[in-house]
C-alpha positions in Angstrom: -3.2 -22.0 -24.5 -0.7 -23.7 -22.6 1.0 -22.1 -19.7 4.7 -22.1 -20.0 6.4 -23.9 -17.2 9.3 -21.7 -17.0 7.4 -18.5 -17.2 7.9 -16.4 -13.7 5.3 -16.6 -11.2 4.7 -13.1 -11.0 3.9 -12.8 -14.9 1.3 -15.0 -14.3 -2.4 -13.2 -14.0 -3.6 -13.7 -11.2 -7.6 -11.9 -9.7 -6.7 -10.0 -7.1 -8.5 -10.3 -4.3 -10.9 -8.0 -2.5 -8.4 -8.3 0.5 -5.3 -7.2 -1.4 -7.5 -4.3 -3.2 -8.1 -3.4 0.7 -4.8 -3.4 2.0 -3.5 -1.4 -1.2 -6.3 1.1 -0.5 -5.1 1.7 3.0 -1.7 1.8 2.2 -2.3 4.8 -0.4 -4.4 6.5 2.4 -1.3 6.0 5.0 1.3 7.1 2.1 -1.0 10.6 1.5 -1.5 10.8 4.7 2.7 10.7 5.4 2.5 12.8 2.3 0.4 15.7 3.9 2.1 15.6 7.2 5.8 15.5 6.4 5.9 19.5 5.4 5.0 19.9 8.6 6.8 18.0 10.4 9.9 19.8 8.2 8.4 23.0 9.2 8.2 22.0 12.5 12.1 21.0 12.2 13.0 24.9 11.1 11.0 26.4 13.3 12.6 24.5 16.2 15.8 25.1 14.9 15.9 28.4 14.3 14.7 28.5 18.3 17.4 26.5 19.8 20.5 26.5 17.8 22.2 30.2 18.1 24.4 31.7 16.1 27.2 31.6 18.3 27.7 28.3 18.4 30.6 26.5 16.4 29.5 26.4 12.8 30.6 22.9 12.7 28.3 21.9 15.2 25.9 23.9 13.9 26.4 22.3 10.2 26.4 18.5 11.6 23.2 19.1 13.9 21.4 20.2 10.9 22.3 17.6 9.2 21.8 15.2 11.6 17.9 16.0 12.1 17.0 16.8 8.4 18.3 12.6 7.7 16.8 11.5 10.8 13.3 13.5 9.6 13.8 11.8 6.3 14.7 8.0 7.4 11.6 8.2 9.8 9.7 9.6 6.7 10.9 6.9 4.7 10.3 4.3 7.6 6.8 5.2 8.1 6.5 5.2 4.1 7.7 1.5 4.3 6.2 -0.2 7.4 3.7 1.8 9.0 0.8 -0.4 7.6 3.2 -4.2 8.1 3.7 -2.4 12.1 -0.3 -1.8 12.0 -1.1 -5.8 10.6 1.5 -7.0 13.2 -0.3 -4.7 16.1 -3.6 -6.0 14.9 -2.6 -9.9 14.9 -0.9 -9.8 18.4 -4.5 -8.0 19.6 -6.5 -10.6 17.7 -4.7 -13.6 19.4 -5.7 -12.2 22.8 -9.4 -11.0 22.0 -10.2 -12.2 18.8 -9.1 -15.8 18.2 -13.0 -16.5 16.4 -12.3 -14.3 13.5 -10.3 -14.9 10.4 -7.1 -13.0 10.2 -8.7 -12.0 6.7 -11.8 -10.0 8.4 -9.3 -8.7 11.1 -7.2 -7.2 8.7 -10.1 -5.8 6.2 -11.5 -4.4 9.5 -7.9 -2.4 9.7 -8.0 -1.6 6.3 -11.4 0.2 6.3 -10.1 1.6 9.1 -6.9 3.5 7.7 -9.0 4.2 4.3 -9.9 8.3 5.7 -6.6 8.6 7.2 -5.8 10.9 3.8 -8.8 13.2 5.1 -7.9 13.6 8.5 -4.5 14.2 7.8 -5.5 17.8 6.2 -6.7 19.1 9.3 -4.1 17.3 11.3 -1.2 19.0 9.5 -3.5 22.3 9.6 -3.7 22.2 13.7 0.1 21.1 13.9 1.8 24.3 12.3 -1.3 26.3 14.1 0.7 25.4 17.0 4.2 25.7 15.9 3.5 29.1 14.5 1.3 30.2 18.0 4.4 28.4 19.7 7.1 29.4 17.9 6.6 32.4 16.2 4.1 34.4 18.3 5.3 32.8 21.5 1.9 31.7 22.8 1.5 29.9 26.7 2.4 26.6 25.7 -0.4 25.0 27.8 -3.2 26.6 25.9 -1.7 26.2 22.9 -1.1 22.4 23.6 -5.0 22.6 25.0 -6.4 24.0 22.2 -4.7 22.6 19.1 -4.2 18.8 21.3 -7.8 18.2 21.9 -9.3 18.6 18.1 -6.3 16.8 16.9 -6.8 13.9 19.0 -10.3 14.0 18.4 -9.2 13.5 15.2 -6.9 10.7 15.9 -9.7 8.7 17.6 -11.9 8.9 14.5 -9.4 6.4 13.0 -9.2 4.2 15.9 -12.4 4.2 17.7 -14.4 2.7 14.4 -11.1 0.3 14.4 -12.0 -0.7 17.6 -15.0 -1.0 17.5 -14.9 -3.5 13.9 -12.7 -5.6 16.1 -14.7 -5.7 19.1 -17.5 -6.7 16.9 -16.0 -9.4 15.1 -14.4 -10.7 18.5 -17.8 -11.5 19.5 -19.1 -13.1 16.4 -19.1 -16.7 16.4 -18.0 -18.4 13.2 -21.4 -19.6 12.9 -22.7 -16.1 12.3 -20.0 -15.4 10.4 -20.9 -18.2 8.0 -24.0 -17.5 8.0 -23.8 -14.1 7.0 -21.4 -15.3 4.0 -24.0 -17.1 2.8 -26.9 -14.8 2.9 
C-alpha cells in the first residue's frame, strides 16, 4: 500500500515510544494530583474568605475581591494543568546541564517521569492533611505553630517521597558513564 504524499503528518500512525508513554503517564498523574488538590485549595479559599472578609465592607469590594480570588485560583489551576510537566522538564534540563551531562536527555526525563507517577497517590493524603490544617486553623482556631508542625512535617515527608527518589535517580544517572549505559543497553 502506498502512502498518500498529501496526507497530514499527524494522521500517519507511528509507534509510540516508551518515553512518550512515560511522559503521558506522568502527565496523567500530575493532572490527577491537581484534580485532588484543587478542592482543598478551594476550601482553603472559602475558609480564608470567611475569616478575613467582613460583612461591614462595601458590597462592591467584597464582590470584586471574591471574583478576583476565584479567578486567580482557577487560572493557577489551569496553568498548573498545562505547564507543570513542561516546567519540571525545563528545570530538569537546567540541572542536567550542570551535573548530568553524561546522561542522555531521554534517560534524564524518564527518571523525572517515573518519579512523577506516584504523585496522584501522594496527593490523597496531602489533600487530607491540607483539609485538617484548614479546619484546625480556621474553624477550631487552633494554635498556628502547633498545626503547622503537626501537619507540615507529614506533608513535607509526602513531598519528599516524590523528590528524593528523583534526586537519587538523577544522581545515579549523573555518575553513570556512557560506556556503562551502552553495556546495560546491550544486556
